[in-house]
C-alpha positions as CSV (number, residue, x, y, z in Angstrom):
1,M,19.8,30.0,-45.3
2,K,16.7,32.0,-44.6
3,P,16.9,34.7,-42.0
4,I,15.7,33.9,-38.4
5,I,12.8,35.9,-37.0
6,I,13.5,37.1,-33.4
7,E,10.4,37.9,-31.5
8,A,11.0,39.9,-28.4
9,R,8.6,38.8,-25.7
10,V,9.2,41.9,-23.6
11,N,6.9,41.7,-20.5
12,E,4.1,39.1,-20.4
13,Y,2.6,39.5,-16.9
14,A,6.0,39.6,-15.2
15,M,6.6,41.9,-12.3
16,R,9.9,43.6,-11.6
17,T,10.9,41.4,-8.6
18,G,13.1,39.3,-11.0
19,N,14.3,42.0,-13.3
20,R,13.8,45.7,-13.0
21,H,13.9,46.2,-16.8
22,I,10.4,44.8,-17.5
23,P,8.6,47.4,-19.5
24,W,5.1,48.3,-18.5
25,T,4.1,51.8,-19.9
26,A,3.8,52.9,-23.5
27,S,7.0,54.8,-23.3
28,E,8.9,51.9,-21.8
29,L,7.6,49.6,-24.4
30,A,8.7,52.0,-27.1
31,N,12.2,52.2,-25.7
32,A,12.3,48.4,-25.5
33,A,11.1,48.2,-29.1
34,R,13.8,50.6,-30.3
35,E,16.5,48.8,-28.5
36,C,15.3,45.3,-29.5
37,E,15.2,46.3,-33.2
38,G,18.7,47.5,-33.0
39,A,19.7,44.2,-31.4
40,G,18.2,42.2,-34.2
41,A,14.5,41.6,-33.3
42,S,11.8,41.9,-36.0
43,V,8.7,41.4,-33.8
44,I,7.6,42.7,-30.4
45,H,5.1,40.8,-28.4
46,F,3.7,42.6,-25.4
47,H,0.9,42.6,-22.8
48,A,-0.6,46.0,-22.0
49,R,0.1,47.0,-18.4
50,D,-1.0,49.7,-16.0
51,T,1.7,51.9,-14.4
52,D,1.8,49.7,-11.4
53,G,2.3,46.6,-13.6
54,A,-1.2,45.3,-13.3
55,P,-2.6,43.7,-16.4
56,A,-4.7,46.1,-18.6
57,F,-7.0,45.1,-21.4
58,G,-8.7,48.3,-22.5
59,F,-8.5,49.8,-26.0
60,E,-6.9,53.1,-25.0
61,V,-3.9,51.4,-23.2
62,Y,-3.3,49.2,-26.2
63,R,-3.7,52.2,-28.5
64,A,-1.1,54.2,-26.6
65,A,1.3,51.3,-26.6
66,I,1.0,50.6,-30.3
67,E,1.3,54.2,-31.3
68,A,4.4,54.6,-29.2
69,I,6.0,51.3,-30.5
70,R,5.4,52.3,-34.1
71,A,6.7,55.8,-33.6
72,A,9.9,54.3,-32.1
73,S,10.6,51.3,-34.4
74,G,9.6,49.3,-37.5
75,L,9.0,46.1,-35.5
76,L,5.9,44.0,-36.3
77,V,3.5,44.6,-33.5
78,Y,2.0,41.6,-31.7
79,P,-0.2,42.3,-28.6
80,T,-1.9,39.7,-26.5
81,L,-5.6,39.0,-26.1
82,G,-7.9,39.4,-23.1
83,A,-7.0,36.9,-20.5
84,D,-10.3,36.2,-18.6
85,T,-11.1,33.0,-20.4
86,A,-13.4,31.5,-17.8
87,G,-16.2,34.1,-18.0
88,A,-15.5,36.3,-21.0
89,E,-17.3,36.1,-24.3
90,A,-15.0,35.4,-27.3
91,S,-15.9,38.8,-28.8
92,S,-14.8,40.7,-25.7
93,R,-11.4,38.9,-25.7
94,I,-10.6,40.5,-29.1
95,A,-12.6,43.7,-28.7
96,H,-9.3,45.8,-28.5
97,I,-8.0,44.1,-31.7
98,K,-11.2,45.1,-33.6
99,A,-11.1,48.6,-32.1
100,L,-7.5,49.1,-33.1
101,A,-8.2,47.9,-36.6
102,G,-11.1,50.4,-36.7
103,V,-8.7,53.4,-36.2
104,G,-6.0,52.2,-38.5
105,L,-3.8,50.6,-35.8
106,A,-4.4,46.9,-36.5
107,P,-1.6,44.8,-35.1
108,D,0.4,42.8,-37.5
109,L,0.0,39.6,-35.4
110,A,-2.4,38.3,-32.7
111,P,-2.4,34.9,-30.9
112,I,-4.8,32.1,-31.1
113,D,-4.1,29.5,-28.3
114,M,-5.2,26.3,-30.0
115,G,-6.9,24.5,-27.1
116,S,-7.6,24.4,-23.4
117,T,-5.4,23.1,-20.6
118,N,-4.7,23.2,-16.8
119,V,-2.3,26.1,-16.1
120,D,-1.3,25.6,-12.5
121,R,2.3,26.5,-11.9
122,L,4.8,24.3,-10.2
123,T,6.2,25.2,-6.8
124,P,9.8,26.5,-7.0
125,D,11.2,23.1,-6.1
126,G,9.0,21.4,-8.6
127,S,7.5,19.0,-6.0
128,W,3.9,20.0,-6.5
129,L,1.6,22.8,-7.7
130,E,1.2,26.3,-6.4
131,T,-2.5,26.1,-7.2
132,E,-4.9,23.3,-8.3
133,G,-7.8,24.9,-10.1
134,R,-6.6,27.2,-12.9
135,V,-7.8,26.2,-16.4
136,Y,-7.2,28.1,-19.6
137,L,-10.3,27.7,-21.7
138,N,-10.4,28.0,-25.5
139,S,-13.4,26.1,-26.9
140,V,-13.5,25.1,-30.6
141,P,-16.3,27.7,-31.3
142,T,-14.0,30.4,-29.7
143,L,-11.0,29.3,-31.9
144,K,-13.2,29.3,-35.0
145,F,-14.5,32.8,-34.1
146,F,-10.9,34.2,-33.6
147,A,-9.7,32.7,-36.8
148,A,-12.6,34.1,-38.8
149,R,-12.4,37.6,-37.3
150,F,-8.6,37.9,-37.7
151,R,-9.0,36.9,-41.3
152,E,-11.6,39.6,-41.8
153,L,-9.4,42.2,-40.0
154,G,-6.3,41.3,-41.9
155,V,-4.4,40.3,-38.8
156,R,-2.0,37.4,-39.1
157,P,-2.6,34.8,-36.4
158,Q,0.3,33.2,-34.5
159,L,-1.1,29.8,-33.6
160,V,0.1,29.1,-30.1
161,H,0.7,25.5,-28.9
162,W,1.3,24.5,-25.3
163,N,1.3,20.8,-26.1
164,L,1.0,18.3,-29.0
165,P,-2.9,18.0,-28.9
166,M,-3.0,21.7,-29.7
167,L,-0.8,21.1,-32.8
168,R,-3.3,18.3,-33.8
169,M,-6.1,20.9,-33.6
170,T,-4.1,23.2,-35.9
171,R,-3.9,20.4,-38.4
172,L,-7.7,20.0,-38.3
173,F,-8.2,23.7,-38.8
174,L,-5.8,23.7,-41.8
175,E,-7.6,20.7,-43.3
176,N,-10.9,22.4,-43.0
177,G,-9.8,25.8,-44.4
178,L,-10.3,27.7,-41.1
179,I,-6.8,29.0,-41.2
180,D,-4.6,29.9,-44.2
181,P,-1.8,27.7,-45.5
182,V,1.7,28.1,-44.2
183,P,0.7,29.1,-40.7
184,Y,2.9,30.8,-38.2
185,L,3.3,28.4,-35.2
186,L,4.5,29.0,-31.7
187,L,5.8,25.9,-30.0
188,G,5.7,26.4,-26.2
189,L,8.1,25.0,-23.6
190,S,8.0,25.7,-19.9
191,A,10.1,25.0,-16.8
192,K,7.3,26.2,-14.5
193,S,4.1,24.6,-15.8
194,L,3.1,21.1,-16.8
195,A,0.7,22.6,-19.4
196,L,3.6,22.9,-21.8
197,H,6.3,20.6,-23.0
198,P,9.5,20.4,-21.0
199,P,12.2,22.9,-21.9
200,D,14.7,20.5,-23.6
201,L,15.3,18.7,-26.8
202,V,12.9,15.9,-25.9
203,G,10.1,18.4,-25.4
204,L,10.9,20.2,-28.6
205,A,11.3,16.9,-30.6
206,A,7.7,15.9,-29.8
207,Y,6.5,19.0,-31.7
208,E,9.0,18.6,-34.5
209,G,8.0,15.0,-35.2
210,F,4.5,16.2,-35.9
211,L,5.3,19.3,-38.0
212,P,5.6,17.5,-41.4
213,S,2.0,16.5,-41.2
214,L,1.0,20.2,-41.4
215,G,2.7,20.9,-44.6
216,P,4.8,24.1,-45.0
217,T,4.9,26.2,-41.9
218,E,7.0,28.9,-40.2
219,W,7.6,28.0,-36.6
220,T,9.1,29.6,-33.5
221,V,9.9,28.5,-30.0
222,H,9.5,30.1,-26.6
223,C,10.3,29.0,-23.1
224,S,8.2,30.2,-20.1
225,G,10.2,30.3,-16.8
226,G,13.4,28.9,-18.3
227,D,16.4,29.6,-20.4
228,L,15.8,29.2,-24.2
229,L,19.3,30.1,-25.2
230,P,20.7,26.5,-25.0
231,L,18.1,25.4,-27.6
232,V,18.9,28.2,-30.1
233,P,21.6,26.1,-31.9
234,H,19.1,23.3,-32.6
235,I,16.3,25.6,-33.6
236,A,18.6,27.6,-35.9
237,R,19.8,24.4,-37.6
238,Q,16.3,23.1,-38.1
239,G,15.0,26.3,-39.7
240,G,12.9,27.6,-36.8
241,H,12.6,31.0,-35.3
242,I,13.1,32.4,-31.8
243,S,10.7,34.0,-29.4
244,I,12.6,35.2,-26.3
245,G,12.6,38.0,-23.7
246,I,12.7,38.8,-20.0
247,G,8.9,38.6,-20.0
248,D,9.2,34.8,-20.2
249,Y,12.3,34.5,-18.0
250,D,14.3,37.0,-16.1
251,Y,17.8,35.7,-17.1
252,R,19.3,36.6,-13.8
253,E,22.2,34.3,-14.5
254,L,23.2,37.0,-17.0
255,G,23.0,39.7,-14.3
256,E,19.9,41.8,-14.9
257,P,19.7,42.0,-18.7
258,T,17.4,44.1,-20.8
259,N,15.3,42.5,-23.5
260,A,17.7,43.9,-26.1
261,S,20.7,42.2,-24.5
262,V,18.9,38.9,-24.5
263,V,18.0,39.4,-28.1
264,E,21.7,40.1,-28.9
265,R,22.7,36.8,-27.3
266,A,20.1,34.9,-29.4
267,V,21.3,36.6,-32.6
268,A,24.9,35.9,-31.9
269,I,24.2,32.2,-31.4
270,A,22.0,32.0,-34.6
271,R,24.7,33.6,-36.6
272,R,27.1,30.9,-35.7
273,Y,24.8,28.5,-37.6
274,G,24.4,30.7,-40.6
275,R,21.2,32.4,-39.7
276,E,21.1,36.2,-39.9
277,P,18.4,38.0,-38.0
278,A,15.4,38.9,-40.2
279,T,14.6,42.6,-40.7
280,P,11.0,43.6,-40.1
281,E,10.5,43.6,-43.9
282,E,12.0,40.1,-44.2
283,A,9.8,38.9,-41.4
284,R,6.7,40.3,-43.1
285,A,7.6,38.4,-46.3
286,L,8.3,35.1,-44.4
287,L,5.0,35.4,-42.5
288,R,3.0,36.5,-45.5
289,I,1.8,39.7,-43.8
290,G,0.4,42.2,-46.2
291,N,0.4,39.7,-49.1
């Protein structure tokens, strides 16, 4: 069986109230990368953060993080984009990716969220929403711009899907040659937002039923605000990959784990189903990075 790519989603925009091991600084990200590689990860996905945990979007903070990660590990590097989708120009949202490529630090991967949706979070008891006006905007011209620029820069896109309509958009982009064949897909689940599919086999099956219409793909699954580990057996059997970390969910039922210890658990489960963790070199080959 092909190896399974484990993407360590190490911090997102999580604070340390749920888990004190969330990495923020470049040195902390480097340590997380080293540990996660040892545990079986082949990709690190991170959001640049200030020393107090506030989101950061400037070139220098990303530069410091990527230099530190690459000095500490061989993991494929996968930063996020600028998050201000309501007022920002598309070019400004990937300005750091372009600048990084310009100094020889192009990331291996970068995300394209394939559509727009409401992103209000549920209240802790799930009875209503904490907010009622948050919208994540990604117009079709913006998606086309990202796809074209990443192709020019040699950065492999991970096509991010929060729901089935976004997967339908990906099919349209494939059919029109806007993205390369055999795309790398992220299938999103969430326990804290109605924007994504529910974090169970029903939510995942809705994606899986549509995947054959896209032709050959590599696909991975993440779960925001919930435990992805119970779904690892199914994903492993179906030939998918795993995107997991304490940035998505604090895993306090495991104590106060590090990203590496969560990766270790995912690897142990995948191995029971015949899937060895991909090395960074194997992940590059599967994702056609550098080909």
